[in-house]
A tleap script that builds the chain and sets N, CA, C and O, in Angstrom:
source leaprc.protein.ff14SB
mol = sequence {
  NMET ASP ASP ALA PRO ARG THR VAL ARG LEU
  ALA GLY ALA LEU VAL SER LEU GLN GLY LEU
  ALA GLY LEU VAL PHE VAL ILE ALA LEU LEU
  VAL GLY GLY VAL SER GLY PRO GLY THR ASN
  VAL TYR GLY GLU ALA GLY TYR PHE ALA VAL
  LEU THR ALA GLY VAL LEU ALA CYS GLY ILE
  GLY LEU LEU LEU GLY LYS ARG GLY ALA ARG
  SER PRO THR VAL VAL VAL GLN ILE LEU LEU
  GLY GLY VAL ALA TRP TYR ALA THR GLY PRO
  SER GLY GLN PRO GLU TYR GLY LEU PRO LEU
  ALA ALA PHE CYS GLY VAL VAL LEU TYR LEU
  VAL PHE ASN ALA ALA GLY ARG ALA TRP SER
  LEU GLY ILE THR GLU GLY GLU MET SER GLU
  ASP CGLN
}
set mol.1.N position { 0.668 -0.779 -0.030 }
set mol.1.CA position { 0.045 0.190 -0.072 }
set mol.1.C position { 0.949 1.257 -0.417 }
set mol.1.O position { 2.092 0.918 -0.109 }
set mol.2.N position { 0.899 2.714 -1.066 }
set mol.2.CA position { 1.186 3.231 -0.738 }
set mol.2.C position { 0.797 4.092 1.084 }
set mol.2.O position { 0.073 3.866 2.054 }
set mol.3.N position { 2.042 5.339 0.553 }
set mol.3.CA position { 2.143 6.033 1.804 }
set mol.3.C position { 1.277 7.306 1.762 }
set mol.3.O position { 1.923 8.348 1.652 }
set mol.4.N position { 0.075 7.408 1.822 }
set mol.4.CA position { -0.590 8.903 0.829 }
set mol.4.C position { -0.909 10.353 1.587 }
set mol.4.O position { -1.610 10.215 2.590 }
set mol.5.N position { -0.660 11.217 1.391 }
set mol.5.CA position { -0.200 11.856 3.065 }
set mol.5.C position { -1.309 12.409 3.006 }
set mol.5.O position { -1.967 12.523 1.972 }
set mol.6.N position { -1.749 12.955 4.510 }
set mol.6.CA position { -2.964 12.294 5.350 }
set mol.6.C position { -4.247 14.093 4.405 }
set mol.6.O position { -5.465 14.223 4.524 }
set mol.7.N position { -3.234 15.083 3.598 }
set mol.7.CA position { -3.894 15.483 2.847 }
set mol.7.C position { -5.241 14.497 2.127 }
set mol.7.O position { -6.306 14.166 2.648 }
set mol.8.N position { -4.778 14.247 0.941 }
set mol.8.CA position { -4.858 12.415 0.637 }
set mol.8.C position { -6.272 11.510 0.836 }
set mol.8.O position { -7.367 11.340 0.300 }
set mol.9.N position { -5.627 11.139 1.762 }
set mol.9.CA position { -6.815 10.520 2.874 }
set mol.9.C position { -7.980 11.168 3.290 }
set mol.9.O position { -9.189 10.941 3.326 }
set mol.10.N position { -6.960 12.323 3.685 }
set mol.10.CA position { -8.962 12.732 3.649 }
set mol.10.C position { -9.443 13.492 2.351 }
set mol.10.O position { -9.454 14.703 2.570 }
set mol.11.N position { -9.674 13.309 1.617 }
set mol.11.CA position { -10.042 14.230 0.340 }
set mol.11.C position { -10.941 12.970 -0.458 }
set mol.11.O position { -11.945 13.192 -1.134 }
set mol.12.N position { -10.195 11.271 -0.160 }
set mol.12.CA position { -10.607 10.358 -0.150 }
set mol.12.C position { -11.781 9.904 1.045 }
set mol.12.O position { -12.928 9.493 0.865 }
set mol.13.N position { -10.950 10.170 2.466 }
set mol.13.CA position { -12.633 10.652 2.895 }
set mol.13.C position { -13.500 11.156 2.636 }
set mol.13.O position { -14.548 10.609 2.978 }
set mol.14.N position { -13.622 12.918 1.644 }
set mol.14.CA position { -14.498 13.578 0.934 }
set mol.14.C position { -15.181 12.669 0.290 }
set mol.14.O position { -16.378 12.413 0.426 }
set mol.15.N position { -14.551 12.263 -0.295 }
set mol.15.CA position { -14.798 12.051 -2.002 }
set mol.15.C position { -16.156 10.422 -1.214 }
set mol.15.O position { -17.241 10.995 -1.316 }
set mol.16.N position { -16.254 9.981 -1.031 }
set mol.16.CA position { -16.730 8.426 0.001 }
set mol.16.C position { -17.913 9.020 0.137 }
set mol.16.O position { -18.885 8.871 -0.603 }
set mol.17.N position { -17.756 10.314 1.953 }
set mol.17.CA position { -19.327 11.202 1.903 }
set mol.17.C position { -19.910 11.522 0.625 }
set mol.17.O position { -21.138 11.536 0.545 }
set mol.18.N position { -19.030 11.843 -0.637 }
set mol.18.CA position { -19.999 12.817 -1.400 }
set mol.18.C position { -20.147 11.128 -2.405 }
set mol.18.O position { -19.558 11.358 -3.461 }
set mol.19.N position { -20.583 9.930 -2.427 }
set mol.19.CA position { -20.244 8.764 -2.574 }
set mol.19.C position { -22.108 7.961 -1.610 }
set mol.19.O position { -23.147 7.471 -2.052 }
set mol.20.N position { -21.585 8.254 -0.271 }
set mol.20.CA position { -22.568 8.163 -0.338 }
set mol.20.C position { -24.018 8.499 0.320 }
set mol.20.O position { -25.001 7.916 0.776 }
set mol.21.N position { -23.474 9.936 0.056 }
set mol.21.CA position { -24.470 10.835 -0.682 }
set mol.21.C position { -26.191 10.030 -1.886 }
set mol.21.O position { -27.367 9.667 -1.922 }
set mol.22.N position { -25.039 10.229 -2.511 }
set mol.22.CA position { -25.231 9.006 -4.108 }
set mol.22.C position { -26.569 8.578 -3.209 }
set mol.22.O position { -27.674 9.027 -2.904 }
set mol.23.N position { -25.370 6.911 -2.895 }
set mol.23.CA position { -26.243 5.894 -2.821 }
set mol.23.C position { -27.792 6.669 -1.454 }
set mol.23.O position { -28.985 6.534 -1.727 }
set mol.24.N position { -27.465 7.140 -0.592 }
set mol.24.CA position { -28.601 7.654 -0.123 }
set mol.24.C position { -29.121 8.289 -1.748 }
set mol.24.O position { -30.266 8.629 -1.450 }
set mol.25.N position { -29.057 8.435 -2.369 }
set mol.25.CA position { -30.207 9.579 -3.126 }
set mol.25.C position { -30.315 8.159 -3.690 }
set mol.25.O position { -30.930 7.751 -2.704 }
set mol.26.N position { -30.223 7.054 -4.475 }
set mol.26.CA position { -30.022 6.458 -4.757 }
set mol.26.C position { -31.754 5.178 -4.566 }
set mol.26.O position { -32.530 4.618 -5.340 }
set mol.27.N position { -31.552 5.302 -2.951 }
set mol.27.CA position { -32.352 4.504 -1.987 }
set mol.27.C position { -33.627 5.749 -2.496 }
set mol.27.O position { -34.325 5.387 -3.443 }
set mol.28.N position { -33.816 6.640 -2.118 }
set mol.28.CA position { -34.604 7.803 -1.901 }
set mol.28.C position { -35.510 7.343 -3.114 }
set mol.28.O position { -36.675 7.008 -2.897 }
set mol.29.N position { -34.723 7.317 -5.005 }
set mol.29.CA position { -35.297 7.086 -5.510 }
set mol.29.C position { -36.537 5.929 -5.383 }
set mol.29.O position { -37.740 6.143 -5.236 }
set mol.30.N position { -35.822 4.625 -5.490 }
set mol.30.CA position { -36.127 2.766 -5.442 }
set mol.30.C position { -37.199 3.563 -3.898 }
set mol.30.O position { -37.416 4.487 -4.682 }
set mol.31.N position { -37.762 3.876 -2.934 }
set mol.31.CA position { -37.378 4.520 -2.225 }
set mol.31.C position { -39.468 5.176 -2.048 }
set mol.31.O position { -40.443 4.573 -1.601 }
set mol.32.N position { -39.316 6.772 -2.717 }
set mol.32.CA position { -40.230 7.582 -3.056 }
set mol.32.C position { -40.512 7.810 -4.187 }
set mol.32.O position { -41.627 8.307 -4.341 }
set mol.33.N position { -39.553 7.529 -5.621 }
set mol.33.CA position { -39.504 7.242 -7.152 }
set mol.33.C position { -41.385 7.001 -7.421 }
set mol.33.O position { -41.809 6.063 -6.746 }
set mol.34.N position { -42.134 7.493 -8.017 }
set mol.34.CA position { -43.437 7.658 -8.773 }
set mol.34.C position { -41.923 7.702 -10.295 }
set mol.34.O position { -40.768 8.096 -10.456 }
set mol.35.N position { -43.169 6.913 -11.127 }
set mol.35.CA position { -42.764 6.410 -12.180 }
set mol.35.C position { -43.993 7.513 -13.354 }
set mol.35.O position { -44.941 6.880 -13.817 }
set mol.36.N position { -43.948 8.213 -13.532 }
set mol.36.CA position { -45.050 8.211 -14.336 }
set mol.36.C position { -44.823 8.717 -15.258 }
set mol.36.O position { -43.800 9.389 -15.129 }
set mol.37.N position { -45.688 8.839 -17.207 }
set mol.37.CA position { -45.124 8.565 -18.100 }
set mol.37.C position { -44.363 8.695 -18.690 }
set mol.37.O position { -44.330 9.909 -18.896 }
set mol.38.N position { -43.304 8.068 -19.392 }
set mol.38.CA position { -41.877 8.830 -20.266 }
set mol.38.C position { -40.909 8.189 -19.012 }
set mol.38.O position { -39.922 7.454 -19.051 }
set mol.39.N position { -41.411 8.608 -18.256 }
set mol.39.CA position { -40.002 8.254 -17.142 }
set mol.39.C position { -39.874 6.624 -16.423 }
set mol.39.O position { -40.830 5.871 -16.242 }
set mol.40.N position { -38.834 6.415 -16.178 }
set mol.40.CA position { -38.509 4.688 -15.992 }
set mol.40.C position { -37.288 4.834 -14.607 }
set mol.40.O position { -36.059 4.791 -14.542 }
set mol.41.N position { -38.641 5.061 -13.415 }
set mol.41.CA position { -37.007 4.963 -12.124 }
set mol.41.C position { -36.253 4.000 -11.939 }
set mol.41.O position { -35.082 4.332 -11.756 }
set mol.42.N position { -36.583 2.308 -11.898 }
set mol.42.CA position { -35.554 2.207 -12.121 }
set mol.42.C position { -34.480 1.236 -12.418 }
set mol.42.O position { -33.797 0.323 -11.954 }
set mol.43.N position { -34.943 2.601 -14.379 }
set mol.43.CA position { -33.302 3.145 -14.786 }
set mol.43.C position { -32.786 4.305 -14.206 }
set mol.43.O position { -31.568 4.415 -14.345 }
set mol.44.N position { -33.391 5.276 -13.548 }
set mol.44.CA position { -33.002 5.989 -12.723 }
set mol.44.C position { -32.044 5.688 -11.977 }
set mol.44.O position { -30.829 5.851 -12.093 }
set mol.45.N position { -32.441 5.404 -11.487 }
set mol.45.CA position { -31.795 4.466 -10.280 }
set mol.45.C position { -30.100 3.689 -10.215 }
set mol.45.O position { -29.082 3.448 -9.565 }
set mol.46.N position { -31.190 3.527 -12.049 }
set mol.46.CA position { -29.709 2.596 -12.039 }
set mol.46.C position { -28.962 2.756 -12.150 }
set mol.46.O position { -28.002 2.196 -11.619 }
set mol.47.N position { -28.957 3.885 -13.141 }
set mol.47.CA position { -27.716 5.203 -13.720 }
set mol.47.C position { -26.858 5.421 -12.626 }
set mol.47.O position { -25.679 5.095 -12.482 }
set mol.48.N position { -27.841 6.190 -11.668 }
set mol.48.CA position { -26.596 6.503 -10.432 }
set mol.48.C position { -26.215 5.654 -9.863 }
set mol.48.O position { -25.039 5.632 -9.498 }
set mol.49.N position { -26.899 4.866 -9.646 }
set mol.49.CA position { -25.773 3.553 -8.930 }
set mol.49.C position { -24.426 3.836 -9.421 }
set mol.49.O position { -23.400 4.135 -8.809 }
set mol.50.N position { -24.744 3.619 -11.086 }
set mol.50.CA position { -23.158 3.217 -12.130 }
set mol.50.C position { -22.734 4.510 -11.734 }
set mol.50.O position { -21.711 4.916 -12.284 }
set mol.51.N position { -23.306 5.279 -10.876 }
set mol.51.CA position { -22.282 6.657 -10.557 }
set mol.51.C position { -22.173 6.902 -9.992 }
set mol.51.O position { -21.746 8.048 -10.132 }
set mol.52.N position { -22.263 6.562 -8.780 }
set mol.52.CA position { -22.889 6.521 -6.985 }
set mol.52.C position { -20.782 5.253 -6.590 }
set mol.52.O position { -19.699 5.508 -6.063 }
set mol.53.N position { -21.297 4.282 -7.145 }
set mol.53.CA position { -20.695 3.109 -7.411 }
set mol.53.C position { -19.058 3.813 -8.299 }
set mol.53.O position { -18.226 2.907 -8.257 }
set mol.54.N position { -18.682 4.612 -8.752 }
set mol.54.CA position { -17.770 4.692 -9.712 }
set mol.54.C position { -16.982 6.186 -8.502 }
set mol.54.O position { -15.792 6.021 -8.232 }
set mol.55.N position { -17.339 6.850 -8.188 }
set mol.55.CA position { -17.390 7.374 -6.802 }
set mol.55.C position { -16.693 7.204 -5.638 }
set mol.55.O position { -15.753 7.661 -4.987 }
set mol.56.N position { -17.829 6.069 -5.647 }
set mol.56.CA position { -16.897 5.736 -4.126 }
set mol.56.C position { -15.811 4.919 -4.430 }
set mol.56.O position { -14.705 5.017 -3.898 }
set mol.57.N position { -16.231 3.848 -5.567 }
set mol.57.CA position { -14.137 3.708 -5.889 }
set mol.57.C position { -13.480 4.829 -5.943 }
set mol.57.O position { -12.274 4.699 -6.151 }
set mol.58.N position { -13.827 5.756 -5.838 }
set mol.58.CA position { -12.442 6.774 -6.413 }
set mol.58.C position { -12.245 7.093 -4.699 }
set mol.58.O position { -11.079 7.195 -4.317 }
set mol.59.N position { -13.501 7.274 -3.528 }
set mol.59.CA position { -12.960 7.891 -2.412 }
set mol.59.C position { -12.465 6.763 -1.468 }
set mol.59.O position { -12.203 6.911 -0.274 }
set mol.60.N position { -12.383 5.671 -2.145 }
set mol.60.CA position { -12.254 4.385 -1.482 }
set mol.60.C position { -10.573 4.013 -1.467 }
set mol.60.O position { -9.820 3.613 -0.579 }
set mol.61.N position { -10.390 4.348 -2.877 }
set mol.61.CA position { -9.093 4.245 -3.697 }
set mol.61.C position { -8.407 4.611 -2.903 }
set mol.61.O position { -7.799 3.934 -2.073 }
set mol.62.N position { -8.407 6.061 -3.087 }
set mol.62.CA position { -7.783 7.693 -2.174 }
set mol.62.C position { -7.556 6.973 -0.299 }
set mol.62.O position { -6.615 6.842 0.483 }
set mol.63.N position { -8.147 6.855 -0.300 }
set mol.63.CA position { -7.962 6.356 1.754 }
set mol.63.C position { -7.194 5.606 1.617 }
set mol.63.O position { -6.115 5.807 2.176 }
set mol.64.N position { -7.414 4.148 0.654 }
set mol.64.CA position { -6.038 2.670 0.224 }
set mol.64.C position { -4.601 3.936 -0.143 }
set mol.64.O position { -3.416 3.609 -0.199 }
set mol.65.N position { -4.965 4.905 -0.282 }
set mol.65.CA position { -3.534 4.802 -1.221 }
set mol.65.C position { -3.411 4.255 -2.333 }
set mol.65.O position { -2.812 3.197 -2.526 }
set mol.66.N position { -3.840 4.771 -2.972 }
set mol.66.CA position { -4.304 4.103 -4.784 }
set mol.66.C position { -3.976 5.700 -6.045 }
set mol.66.O position { -4.857 6.300 -6.661 }
set mol.67.N position { -2.957 5.901 -6.065 }
set mol.67.CA position { -3.160 6.321 -7.408 }
set mol.67.C position { -3.627 7.135 -8.035 }
set mol.67.O position { -3.564 8.359 -8.151 }
set mol.68.N position { -4.683 5.414 -8.919 }
set mol.68.CA position { -4.696 6.043 -9.657 }
set mol.68.C position { -6.636 6.516 -10.056 }
set mol.68.O position { -7.439 6.715 -10.968 }
set mol.69.N position { -6.432 6.459 -8.263 }
set mol.69.CA position { -7.588 7.019 -8.158 }
set mol.69.C position { -7.649 9.029 -7.798 }
set mol.69.O position { -8.279 9.809 -7.085 }
set mol.70.N position { -6.755 9.055 -8.638 }
set mol.70.CA position { -6.579 10.916 -8.106 }
set mol.70.C position { -6.825 10.955 -8.971 }
set mol.70.O position { -7.791 11.553 -8.497 }
set mol.71.N position { -6.986 10.936 -9.926 }
set mol.71.CA position { -7.041 12.087 -11.739 }
set mol.71.C position { -8.569 11.810 -11.539 }
set mol.71.O position { -9.194 12.871 -11.536 }
set mol.72.N position { -9.392 10.661 -11.363 }
set mol.72.CA position { -10.626 9.995 -11.367 }
set mol.72.C position { -11.809 11.117 -10.665 }
set mol.72.O position { -12.850 11.447 -11.232 }
set mol.73.N position { -11.303 11.656 -9.132 }
set mol.73.CA position { -11.925 11.969 -8.588 }
set mol.73.C position { -12.130 13.965 -9.358 }
set mol.73.O position { -13.133 14.670 -9.466 }
set mol.74.N position { -10.378 14.270 -9.790 }
set mol.74.CA position { -10.507 15.815 -10.096 }
set mol.74.C position { -11.628 15.713 -11.155 }
set mol.74.O position { -12.275 16.740 -11.363 }
set mol.75.N position { -11.916 14.656 -11.811 }
set mol.75.CA position { -13.023 14.438 -12.911 }
set mol.75.C position { -14.348 14.406 -12.469 }
set mol.75.O position { -15.163 14.800 -13.303 }
set mol.76.N position { -14.744 14.083 -11.498 }
set mol.76.CA position { -15.839 14.080 -10.971 }
set mol.76.C position { -15.967 15.486 -9.111 }
set mol.76.O position { -16.625 15.748 -8.104 }
set mol.77.N position { -14.742 15.859 -9.928 }
set mol.77.CA position { -15.433 17.154 -8.342 }
set mol.77.C position { -15.151 18.580 -9.272 }
set mol.77.O position { -15.370 19.719 -8.861 }
set mol.78.N position { -14.389 18.074 -11.179 }
set mol.78.CA position { -15.193 19.581 -12.004 }
set mol.78.C position { -16.785 19.225 -12.838 }
set mol.78.O position { -17.608 20.025 -13.284 }
set mol.79.N position { -16.805 17.862 -12.828 }
set mol.79.CA position { -18.294 17.528 -13.093 }
set mol.79.C position { -18.775 18.598 -12.063 }
set mol.79.O position { -19.253 19.698 -12.337 }
set mol.80.N position { -18.427 17.751 -10.094 }
set mol.80.CA position { -19.849 18.192 -9.106 }
set mol.80.C position { -19.719 19.935 -9.150 }
set mol.80.O position { -20.648 20.540 -8.615 }
set mol.81.N position { -18.762 20.634 -9.678 }
set mol.81.CA position { -18.931 21.849 -10.149 }
set mol.81.C position { -19.903 22.946 -10.520 }
set mol.81.O position { -20.570 23.882 -10.079 }
set mol.82.N position { -19.357 21.803 -12.320 }
set mol.82.CA position { -20.264 22.520 -12.715 }
set mol.82.C position { -22.813 22.335 -12.324 }
set mol.82.O position { -23.821 23.001 -12.560 }
set mol.83.N position { -22.433 21.001 -11.663 }
set mol.83.CA position { -24.401 21.658 -11.155 }
set mol.83.C position { -23.831 22.185 -10.276 }
set mol.83.O position { -24.609 23.136 -10.357 }
set mol.84.N position { -22.782 22.656 -8.995 }
set mol.84.CA position { -22.973 23.686 -8.312 }
set mol.84.C position { -23.162 25.478 -8.735 }
set mol.84.O position { -23.910 26.215 -8.092 }
set mol.85.N position { -22.118 26.064 -10.223 }
set mol.85.CA position { -22.826 26.486 -11.087 }
set mol.85.C position { -23.828 25.985 -10.888 }
set mol.85.O position { -23.940 26.013 -9.662 }
set mol.86.N position { -25.117 25.280 -11.513 }
set mol.86.CA position { -25.527 25.392 -12.338 }
set mol.86.C position { -27.177 26.091 -10.703 }
set mol.86.O position { -28.161 26.809 -10.526 }
set mol.87.N position { -26.582 25.463 -10.296 }
set mol.87.CA position { -28.374 25.034 -8.982 }
set mol.87.C position { -27.168 26.742 -8.742 }
set mol.87.O position { -27.162 27.305 -9.837 }
set mol.88.N position { -26.652 27.217 -8.134 }
set mol.88.CA position { -25.752 28.713 -8.096 }
set mol.88.C position { -26.433 29.461 -8.856 }
set mol.88.O position { -27.096 30.434 -8.497 }
set mol.89.N position { -26.317 29.083 -9.849 }
set mol.89.CA position { -26.523 30.696 -11.754 }
set mol.89.C position { -28.454 29.893 -11.785 }
set mol.89.O position { -29.477 29.906 -11.100 }
set mol.90.N position { -27.811 29.172 -13.349 }
set mol.90.CA position { -29.141 29.357 -13.253 }
set mol.90.C position { -30.698 28.920 -12.627 }
set mol.90.O position { -31.672 29.672 -12.659 }
set mol.91.N position { -30.695 28.061 -12.273 }
set mol.91.CA position { -31.470 27.770 -11.227 }
set mol.91.C position { -31.726 28.788 -10.212 }
set mol.91.O position { -32.850 29.284 -10.136 }
set mol.92.N position { -31.157 29.005 -9.734 }
set mol.92.CA position { -31.399 29.982 -8.336 }
set mol.92.C position { -31.165 29.585 -6.646 }
set mol.92.O position { -31.804 30.066 -5.710 }
set mol.93.N position { -30.316 28.804 -6.582 }
set mol.93.CA position { -30.293 28.077 -5.778 }
set mol.93.C position { -29.590 28.198 -4.849 }
set mol.93.O position { -29.803 27.313 -4.021 }
set mol.94.N position { -28.830 28.883 -4.571 }
set mol.94.CA position { -28.049 28.956 -4.083 }
set mol.94.C position { -26.956 28.149 -3.363 }
set mol.94.O position { -25.880 27.620 -3.639 }
set mol.95.N position { -28.109 28.388 -1.850 }
set mol.95.CA position { -28.113 27.546 -0.510 }
set mol.95.C position { -27.329 26.316 -0.676 }
set mol.95.O position { -26.419 25.886 0.032 }
set mol.96.N position { -28.217 25.489 -2.490 }
set mol.96.CA position { -27.394 24.431 -2.909 }
set mol.96.C position { -26.501 24.161 -2.707 }
set mol.96.O position { -26.001 23.523 -1.780 }
set mol.97.N position { -25.831 24.983 -4.268 }
set mol.97.CA position { -24.934 25.462 -4.599 }
set mol.97.C position { -23.814 25.921 -4.240 }
set mol.97.O position { -22.895 25.463 -4.919 }
set mol.98.N position { -23.495 26.662 -3.428 }
set mol.98.CA position { -22.272 27.416 -2.637 }
set mol.98.C position { -21.270 26.365 -2.272 }
set mol.98.O position { -20.054 26.277 -2.446 }
set mol.99.N position { -22.326 25.461 -1.612 }
set mol.99.CA position { -21.689 24.246 -0.260 }
set mol.99.C position { -21.071 23.220 -1.642 }
set mol.99.O position { -20.171 22.543 -2.139 }
set mol.100.N position { -21.731 23.501 -1.677 }
set mol.100.CA position { -22.016 21.748 -2.846 }
set mol.100.C position { -19.414 22.244 -3.422 }
set mol.100.O position { -18.308 21.704 -3.440 }
set mol.101.N position { -20.345 23.958 -3.787 }
set mol.101.CA position { -19.219 24.391 -4.851 }
set mol.101.C position { -17.884 24.284 -3.970 }
set mol.101.O position { -17.031 23.530 -4.438 }
set mol.102.N position { -17.520 25.048 -2.537 }
set mol.102.CA position { -17.060 24.776 -1.591 }
set mol.102.C position { -16.281 23.258 -1.185 }
set mol.102.O position { -15.116 22.908 -1.001 }
set mol.103.N position { -17.386 22.711 -1.167 }
set mol.103.CA position { -17.130 21.194 -1.528 }
set mol.103.C position { -16.022 20.457 -1.564 }
set mol.103.O position { -15.299 19.871 -0.759 }
set mol.104.N position { -16.099 20.703 -3.093 }
set mol.104.CA position { -15.521 20.686 -4.091 }
set mol.104.C position { -13.984 20.800 -4.898 }
set mol.104.O position { -13.196 20.142 -5.576 }
set mol.105.N position { -14.259 22.555 -4.098 }
set mol.105.CA position { -13.155 23.385 -4.007 }
set mol.105.C position { -11.731 23.081 -3.137 }
set mol.105.O position { -10.527 23.331 -3.200 }
set mol.106.N position { -12.715 22.359 -2.274 }
set mol.106.CA position { -11.646 21.797 -0.974 }
set mol.106.C position { -11.100 20.073 -1.105 }
set mol.106.O position { -10.083 19.446 -0.805 }
set mol.107.N position { -12.188 19.829 -1.620 }
set mol.107.CA position { -10.878 18.129 -2.591 }
set mol.107.C position { -10.194 18.489 -3.476 }
set mol.107.O position { -9.304 17.639 -3.479 }
set mol.108.N position { -9.960 19.252 -4.337 }
set mol.108.CA position { -9.109 19.948 -5.242 }
set mol.108.C position { -7.957 20.154 -4.597 }
set mol.108.O position { -7.056 19.317 -4.545 }
set mol.109.N position { -7.927 21.146 -4.131 }
set mol.109.CA position { -7.510 21.615 -2.942 }
set mol.109.C position { -6.818 20.295 -2.177 }
set mol.109.O position { -5.597 20.422 -2.085 }
set mol.110.N position { -7.123 19.582 -1.851 }
set mol.110.CA position { -6.249 18.639 -0.997 }
set mol.110.C position { -5.023 17.243 -2.252 }
set mol.110.O position { -3.852 16.885 -2.381 }
set mol.111.N position { -5.825 17.096 -2.594 }
set mol.111.CA position { -5.206 16.373 -4.033 }
set mol.111.C position { -4.340 17.077 -5.035 }
set mol.111.O position { -3.579 16.559 -5.852 }
set mol.112.N position { -4.597 18.397 -4.823 }
set mol.112.CA position { -3.211 19.858 -5.175 }
set mol.112.C position { -1.853 20.255 -4.190 }
set mol.112.O position { -0.695 20.673 -4.162 }
set mol.113.N position { -3.040 19.747 -3.405 }
set mol.113.CA position { -1.217 21.512 -2.759 }
set mol.113.C position { 0.295 20.255 -2.371 }
set mol.113.O position { 0.238 19.034 -2.229 }
set mol.114.N position { 0.951 20.759 -2.333 }
set mol.114.CA position { 2.349 19.630 -2.954 }
set mol.114.C position { 2.530 18.720 -2.891 }
set mol.114.O position { 2.851 17.931 -3.780 }
set mol.115.N position { 2.249 18.434 -0.921 }
set mol.115.CA position { 2.070 16.602 -1.033 }
set mol.115.C position { 1.504 15.798 -1.809 }
set mol.115.O position { 2.132 14.994 -2.498 }
set mol.116.N position { -0.255 15.949 -1.800 }
set mol.116.CA position { -0.767 15.513 -3.243 }
set mol.116.C position { 0.218 15.481 -4.168 }
set mol.116.O position { 0.916 14.544 -3.780 }
set mol.117.N position { 0.634 15.848 -4.994 }
set mol.117.CA position { 0.790 16.257 -6.480 }
set mol.117.C position { 2.053 15.333 -6.576 }
set mol.117.O position { 2.230 14.477 -7.443 }
set mol.118.N position { 3.278 15.777 -5.094 }
set mol.118.CA position { 4.417 14.668 -4.945 }
set mol.118.C position { 4.058 13.526 -4.896 }
set mol.118.O position { 4.438 12.563 -5.563 }
set mol.119.N position { 3.552 13.572 -4.357 }
set mol.119.CA position { 2.907 11.356 -4.021 }
set mol.119.C position { 1.946 10.626 -5.272 }
set mol.119.O position { 1.776 9.413 -5.396 }
set mol.120.N position { 1.000 12.398 -6.727 }
set mol.120.CA position { 0.867 11.486 -7.104 }
set mol.120.C position { 2.284 11.147 -8.318 }
set mol.120.O position { 2.249 10.229 -9.137 }
set mol.121.N position { 3.345 12.042 -8.171 }
set mol.121.CA position { 4.599 11.627 -9.227 }
set mol.121.C position { 5.407 10.190 -8.671 }
set mol.121.O position { 6.172 9.385 -9.203 }
set mol.122.N position { 4.701 10.361 -7.088 }
set mol.122.CA position { 5.751 8.706 -6.664 }
set mol.122.C position { 7.573 9.953 -6.263 }
set mol.122.O position { 8.800 9.973 -6.357 }
set mol.123.N position { 6.479 10.654 -5.858 }
set mol.123.CA position { 8.833 11.669 -5.115 }
set mol.123.C position { 8.150 11.421 -3.255 }
set mol.123.O position { 7.233 11.431 -2.435 }
set mol.124.N position { 9.514 11.230 -3.608 }
set mol.124.CA position { 9.198 11.174 -1.058 }
set mol.124.C position { 9.380 13.122 -0.712 }
set mol.124.O position { 9.636 14.231 -1.179 }
set mol.125.N position { 9.097 12.521 0.175 }
set mol.125.CA position { 8.958 13.834 0.784 }
set mol.125.C position { 11.091 14.236 1.073 }
set mol.125.O position { 11.347 15.437 0.980 }
set mol.126.N position { 12.153 13.440 1.327 }
set mol.126.CA position { 13.325 13.377 0.810 }
set mol.126.C position { 13.852 14.396 -0.468 }
set mol.126.O position { 14.295 15.543 -0.396 }
set mol.127.N position { 13.684 13.740 -1.367 }
set mol.127.CA position { 13.497 14.000 -2.243 }
set mol.127.C position { 13.167 15.186 -3.383 }
set mol.127.O position { 13.865 15.467 -4.358 }
set mol.128.N position { 11.790 15.853 -2.940 }
set mol.128.CA position { 11.287 17.286 -3.247 }
set mol.128.C position { 12.299 18.550 -2.529 }
set mol.128.O position { 12.606 18.668 -1.342 }
set mol.129.N position { 12.550 19.122 -3.294 }
set mol.129.CA position { 13.769 20.774 -3.030 }
set mol.129.C position { 12.605 21.941 -3.079 }
set mol.129.O position { 11.517 21.885 -3.653 }
set mol.130.N position { 12.945 22.592 -2.607 }
set mol.130.CA position { 11.949 24.032 -2.824 }
set mol.130.C position { 12.296 24.589 -3.098 }
set mol.130.O position { 12.180 25.610 -2.420 }
set mol.131.N position { 13.228 24.726 -4.498 }
set mol.131.CA position { 12.675 25.401 -5.697 }
set mol.131.C position { 11.879 24.912 -6.606 }
set mol.131.O position { 11.849 25.696 -7.554 }
set mol.132.N position { 10.877 23.525 -6.874 }
set mol.132.CA position { 10.925 22.568 -7.862 }
set mol.132.C position { 8.808 22.836 -7.252 }
set mol.132.O position { 7.921 22.174 -7.791 }
savepdb mol mol.pdb
quit
């Protein structure tokens, strides 16, 4: 197992929370979802279950110190940043969009700080210099 810095593991915990929120959403769809004309609650729940599984895999991967989980995590945060923008602006619901944007920003900071970048490149603390 790679020795990931604390910031990367914290990012993994936060991304895992996002995945758990997705799981709650999927369960809510299945329990309270009503199919109307032209909709399929099971198909929608299945779609979001697949997305949720990917987000959970990223979070668990970062918690376990897997470097391969970093790039998909960045993609997820950028996509959720777009969702946050849409919720804040066009949808007129900043009470949802702004906290989500801040959450995504924190995760991106945690994986892109100096320790996270060095870890992703496989650089040990002794190999890092001040001018890099």
